[in-house]
N, C-alpha and C positions, 0 to 999 in steps of 0.2 A: 351608337355605342354609348352606354351609360358609364359616367365616371364618378368615382367617389373621391372626395378630398380629405386627405389625412394630414393633421397638423403635426409637424415634426420639430416645433419650436417650444423652448422653455420660457416660462414667464420672466418679464423684466420686473423687478421690484427692489426696493431699498433694502439692503442685507443680503441680496443674492450673492451667492458664492462666485468669486472672481479669480482667475489665475493669479497667482501671488505677485507677479510683476506688473499687473495692471491696476488702473484706477478703481476703487470701490464706486458702487453706484449710489447716487443720492437723488431723491426726488423731492423737490420743494414747491410749495403753493405759490404761484405767482399772483393769483388774485381769486378771491371767493366770489360766489355770485353776488352776495350782499355788497361786498366792496365795489364790484363793478357797477351795480345799480346806482350806489351813492356816487360814483364818479361820473357816470353818464346822465344821471337824473332820471333814468327810466323807472316807471312804476310797475311795469310789467314783466321785464325779462332781464336777467343778469347773465353774464358770461363768465365761466370759471376755466382756468388753464394752470398747468403745472410745469415747471422747469426740470429738465433732466441733466444730471451730470453723470455721463457713462463713458467708459472706454470704448474705443473702436472694436475691442475684442471682448466686450461684455455680453454674456449670455450667449444664445445661439448666434454665431457670427461666421463670416468668411474672411480669409486673409487675402490681401493683396501680395503679389509678388515682392514688391518693394519692402514689405516688412522684413524679409529675411534674405533680400538680395538687393543691395544698394541701386544696382543698374536695372532693376526690374520695374515693371509698370505699377503705378499707384492705382487704387481701387477705381477712381474715376476714368482712368484710362483703359482698363481692361475691358475687352469685348464681353458682351453679355452672355455669350455661349458657354462661358466658364461657369456660370451661375443658373443656368436652366436648360432642360433638355433630357434626353433619354437617359435613364439611371438604372441601375441594379443595386440590390443590397445583399451582402454576402454575410452568413452566419458565422461568426468567430466567438459566439458566446461561451464556447467550451474552453477557450484558451485562458488560463489562470492569470491573475495580475502578477505573479511571480515571474512570468517569463514573456518574451516578445513574440509578436506575430511574424512568422516566417513565410517565404514564398510556398513552402510545402503546405502550410496552413491555408494559404489563399487558393492554391491549386485545388485542394480537397473541397474547399468550400465552394468554389466555382463549379466543380463537377457535380457536387450534391445540389447546387441551385438549379441545374439544367439550363443555365444562361451561358452567354459568352460576353467577353468584353470587347466592345466595338471602338474604333478610333472616335474620340470625342465624347465618350461616355462619362457620366459622373457615376463613381463607385462609392456606396455607403457601406459602412463596416458596423454590423450590429454585434457589440461586445457584451451586451446586457449590463454594462456598468451603471447606466442610469436607473434601470430597473431595481438593481440590487442596492446602490449605494448613494443615490441623490439625496442630499439633505443630511447626510451623515459626515463623520469625520474622515471618512475614506474616500469621499468624492474627489478630492484634489490630490490624493497621495497613492491610491491603491487600485491601478487599472493597467490593463495591457496596452501595447502600442506597436507600431510597425518597427521592425528593424530596417536598416538601410537597404538590404537587398529585397525586402518586401515591398517597400515604397517604390523601389526602382522597377520591380516586377510589375507593378501598376501602371507606372508612368510610361514604360515601354510598350505596353499593350494599349495605349491610347487614352488613359484616364486623364481628364482635364481638371477634375476636382475630386478629392478624397474626403469624405465625410465620415464622422465618427460620433457615437453617443457617449463622449468622454471629454474631459477638458482639453485634450491634445491628441493628435494623432501619434505622437511620440510617446514612448514609454517614460513614466516620470523619472526614472533613474538614468535616463539617456541624455547626458550633458553635451552630446554631439547634435542633438535634435535632428536625428537622421531623417525623419519624415519631411520636415521643413527643408533641410539640406537638399533632398531629392526634388521636392517641389521647386526650389529655386534653380537647380540644374535644368529642369525641363520646362520652366517658366509656367507652372500650372498652380491652381489655388487649392486650399483645403478648408473644410468647414468643421467646426467643433461645436460641442454642446448640444448636439441634436437630441431628440427623445422620439419615443414611439416607434423605433425602427422594427420592433417585433411585428408590427402591422404591415410591413413591407418586404420582410426578409424573404430571400429566394424569389422575388418577383422582378419584372421589368415594369417600369412605369415612368411617367413624366415627373421630373423634379424642378422645383421652382424655389430659389433662394437668392432673391435679387438683393444687391447691396444698395444702401443710400449713396447718391452721387456725391460723395464727400471730396472736396477739392483736395489733392494730394494726399488722400487717406491711405492708411496702412491696413485698412480693414473696415468692416462694418457689421453692426448687428443687422439680423435678417429675420424675415418671417418665413421659414422654410416649411414647404408643404410637398405632399406627393399626390398626384392624380393618378388613381389606380382603376383599372376597369373593374366593374361589378360583376 
């Protein structure tokens, strides 16, 4: 069986858009090649490296349950099956930013996909927001999101990780943060700031988005990829 690897991750760079409550990203030179050669005395080879200051929720990332539930597991304690495994991607790109994603929307999208949600699945939601608005003023402000009933619809059916190509699984006007609230209720994760979901929409594939093993972490930047049969 031939597999194709599809990158679902955004770049990490200084000046990248970050959800307003989180730390901006800074990248600093630790040492240049020339500085390293001067320090080591080598005439043939210098090593260069940079330092990163980045939020646990910067760029494409996954959440630990502890972020939104004080009694939940931190990222280093969560079993890895939350972050890799069998996945499907549902097409909700027709839902406008002016309204929430509902259970009815999910039911229709699932039926159209020809897939089913199995216990332990990772469910990605293609909203089209990255394709339409990444790099614009609308990126952090104008996208759809799950209402409480829709998030619970996914959790009840066995989803352990809900991913989206937007800054959050919640609608930006939802100050109850209903998607995260449901993730806390069912002790599941969610993944935000994905991209290229148009390449896996309506498919079943292997998803991999492993977090860094950050002690007591509330989340982690990830390199999310999909393994799809060619």
